[in-house]
C-alpha positions in Angstrom: -16.1 -17.3 -50.7 -15.0 -14.7 -48.3 -18.5 -13.3 -47.6 -19.8 -16.8 -46.9 -16.8 -17.5 -44.7 -17.4 -14.3 -42.7 -21.1 -15.2 -42.4 -20.5 -18.6 -41.0 -17.9 -17.3 -38.6 -20.5 -14.8 -37.2 -23.2 -17.5 -37.2 -21.1 -19.9 -35.1 -20.1 -17.2 -32.7 -23.8 -16.3 -32.1 -24.7 -20.0 -31.9 -22.0 -20.5 -29.3 -23.3 -17.5 -27.4 -26.9 -18.6 -27.3 -26.0 -22.2 -26.5 -24.3 -20.9 -23.4 -27.3 -18.8 -22.5 -29.6 -21.8 -22.9 -27.2 -24.0 -20.9 -27.2 -21.5 -18.1 -31.0 -21.1 -18.2 -32.1 -24.7 -18.3 -29.2 -26.7 -16.9 -27.3 -24.4 -14.5 -30.4 -22.6 -13.1 -28.5 -19.3 -13.0 -25.6 -20.8 -10.9 -22.0 -20.4 -12.0 -20.6 -23.9 -12.8 -17.7 -25.0 -10.6 -15.3 -27.1 -12.6 -13.9 -30.3 -11.0 -11.5 -31.6 -13.6 -8.0 -30.2 -13.6 -8.3 -29.1 -17.3 -11.6 -27.3 -16.6 -10.2 -25.6 -13.5 -7.2 -24.4 -15.5 -9.5 -23.1 -18.3 -11.6 -21.2 -15.8 -8.5 -19.7 -14.1 -7.3 -18.6 -17.6 -10.6 -16.7 -18.1 -10.2 -15.0 -14.7 -6.6 -14.0 -15.4 -7.6 -12.7 -18.8 -10.3 -10.6 -17.2 -7.8 -9.3 -14.7 -5.4 -8.3 -17.5 -8.0 -6.6 -19.6 -9.7 -4.8 -16.8 -6.2 -3.5 -15.8 -5.3 -2.5 -19.3 -8.5 -0.9 -20.6 -10.9 -0.8 -17.6 -14.0 -2.8 -16.7 -16.4 -0.9 -19.0 -13.9 -0.9 -21.8 -13.8 -4.7 -21.9 -16.4 -7.2 -23.2 -16.8 -10.9 -22.7 -15.7 -11.8 -26.2 -12.3 -10.0 -25.6 -11.8 -11.9 -22.4 -12.5 -15.2 -24.2 -10.0 -14.3 -26.9 -7.3 -13.4 -24.4 -8.0 -16.7 -22.5 -7.9 -18.7 -25.7 -11.4 -20.1 -25.3 -14.7 -19.6 -27.0 -17.3 -17.1 -25.8 -19.6 -20.0 -25.1 -17.0 -21.5 -22.8 -16.9 -18.3 -20.8 -20.7 -18.3 -20.4 -20.4 -21.9 -19.2 -18.5 -20.8 -16.2 -19.8 -17.2 -15.7 -23.2 -15.6 -16.2 -21.7 -12.3 -17.2 -18.8 -10.0 -17.0 -19.6 -8.9 -13.5 -19.2 -12.6 -12.3 -15.7 -12.5 -13.7 -15.0 -9.2 -12.0 -15.9 -10.8 -8.6 -13.3 -13.5 -9.1 -10.8 -10.9 -10.4 -11.4 -9.0 -7.1 -9.7 -11.9 -5.3 -6.6 -11.6 -7.5 -6.6 -7.8 -7.1 -6.6 -8.1 -3.3 -3.8 -10.7 -3.4 -1.6 -8.6 -5.7 -2.3 -5.2 -4.2 -2.8 -5.7 -0.5 -0.9 -8.9 0.3 2.5 -7.2 -0.2 1.5 -4.5 2.3 0.6 -7.1 4.9 3.8 -9.0 4.2 5.8 -5.8 4.8 4.3 -5.5 8.4 4.7 -9.2 9.1 8.4 -8.9 8.4 8.9 -6.0 10.8 11.3 -6.5 13.7 11.7 -4.6 16.9 12.4 -1.9 17.6 9.7 -0.4 15.4 10.5 3.0 13.9 7.4 4.8 12.5 9.5 7.5 10.9 10.9 4.7 8.7 7.6 2.7 8.3 5.2 5.4 7.3 7.1 6.7 4.2 7.7 3.1 3.0 4.1 2.1 3.4 2.9 5.3 1.7 5.2 4.8 -1.2 4.1 1.1 -1.6 0.5 2.1 -1.7 1.1 4.8 -4.3 3.1 2.4 -6.4 0.3 -0.2 -6.3 -2.3 2.4 -7.3 -0.1 3.4 -10.3 0.4 -0.2 -11.4 -3.2 -1.2 -11.0 -4.8 2.1 -12.0 -7.5 0.9 -14.4 -8.8 -2.0 -12.4 -8.6 0.0 -9.1 -10.8 2.7 -10.6 -13.3 0.1 -11.8 -13.5 -1.8 -8.6 -13.8 1.3 -6.4 -16.5 2.8 -8.7 -18.5 -0.4 -8.4 -18.1 -0.5 -4.6 -20.8 2.2 -4.3 -23.4 0.2 -6.2 -22.3 -3.5 -5.9 -22.9 -5.0 -2.4 -20.5 -7.9 -3.0 -17.6 -5.6 -4.0 -18.4 -3.1 -1.2 -18.6 -5.8 1.5 -15.3 -7.4 0.2 -13.5 -4.1 0.6 -14.9 -3.5 4.1 -13.9 -7.0 5.2 -10.4 -6.3 3.7 -10.1 -3.1 5.7 -11.1 -4.9 8.9 -8.6 -7.7 8.2 -5.7 -5.3 7.5 -6.4 -3.1 10.5 -6.6 -6.1 13.0 -3.6 -7.8 11.5 -1.4 -4.7 11.7 -2.5 -4.1 15.2 -1.7 -7.7 16.2 1.8 -7.4 14.6 2.6 -4.2 16.4 1.4 -5.6 19.7 3.5 -8.8 19.2 6.5 -6.5 18.7 5.9 -4.8 22.0 4.4 -1.6 20.5 1.4 -1.0 22.7 -0.6 1.9 21.2 -3.6 3.5 22.8 -6.6 3.2 20.5 -4.5 1.2 18.1 -7.4 0.0 15.9 -8.7 3.6 15.4 -5.2 5.0 14.7 -4.3 2.3 12.2 -7.6 2.6 10.4 -7.3 6.4 10.3 -3.8 6.1 8.9 -5.0 3.7 6.2 -7.7 6.1 5.2 -5.2 9.0 5.1 -2.7 7.1 3.0 -5.4 5.8 0.7 -6.9 9.3 0.1 -3.5 10.8 -0.5 -2.6 8.0 -3.0 -5.9 8.7 -4.9 -4.9 12.4 -5.0 -1.4 11.7 -6.1 -2.2 9.1 -8.8 -5.7 10.1 -10.1 -6.6 13.7 -9.3 -3.5 15.7 -9.9 -4.7 19.2 -9.1 -2.4 21.7 -10.8 -2.3 24.0 -7.7 -1.1 21.2 -5.3 2.5 20.5 -4.7 2.2 16.7 -4.0 5.7 16.4 -2.6 4.8 18.9 0.1 1.5 17.1 0.7 3.3 13.8 1.0 5.6 15.2 3.7 2.5 16.5 5.5 1.1 12.9 5.4 4.4 11.5 6.8 4.6 14.0 9.6 0.9 13.7 10.6 1.0 9.9 10.8 4.4 9.7 12.4 3.1 12.1 15.1 -0.1 10.1 15.5 1.8 6.9 16.4 4.4 8.6 18.6 1.7 10.0 20.9 
């Protein structure tokens, strides 16, 4: 009986899969279905969260839709009822990534009080960015790799950079810190910290003393905002 049981299991998985494809093709017209009922919304959110977890654990290319469905506790056909493919799930996952990775950085600045001490702020922000890179290593690599080829991912990151730059500039201005060319300096600082974090977490050149380089980053950026 086991061979037959295995055969029917595979048969129904494929039936589920092709049913979802036909549903997308003839009913949804290549549009992702937006659930309205609370149960359906919860199910879709479970799929997105499962995608986030798996992309974080094994990377985007190391994950398939069937594994996302299993982690979410739904059938593969259900996944294809809400998403056309794995990339659609990734776009939704991007929103979670931004919330978990960048929201704490913005929150840090929003809690600042006068007087502002850049000698204290720069090391703390740098350490926070390094920590988030470490914690979200796999998904960070996947998203930034796709940014060079996927217009939606790329435009989302650009919009995020704009948002962070302008919000930090506004926070500092409200605290009475009036910096000449503030937007340019903040954006430059973001790029320096981001680049160093990539070096520190991903590249790891044997000939580089990263503690020395981190101090160089601190001194460079502190000096930038004190001028």
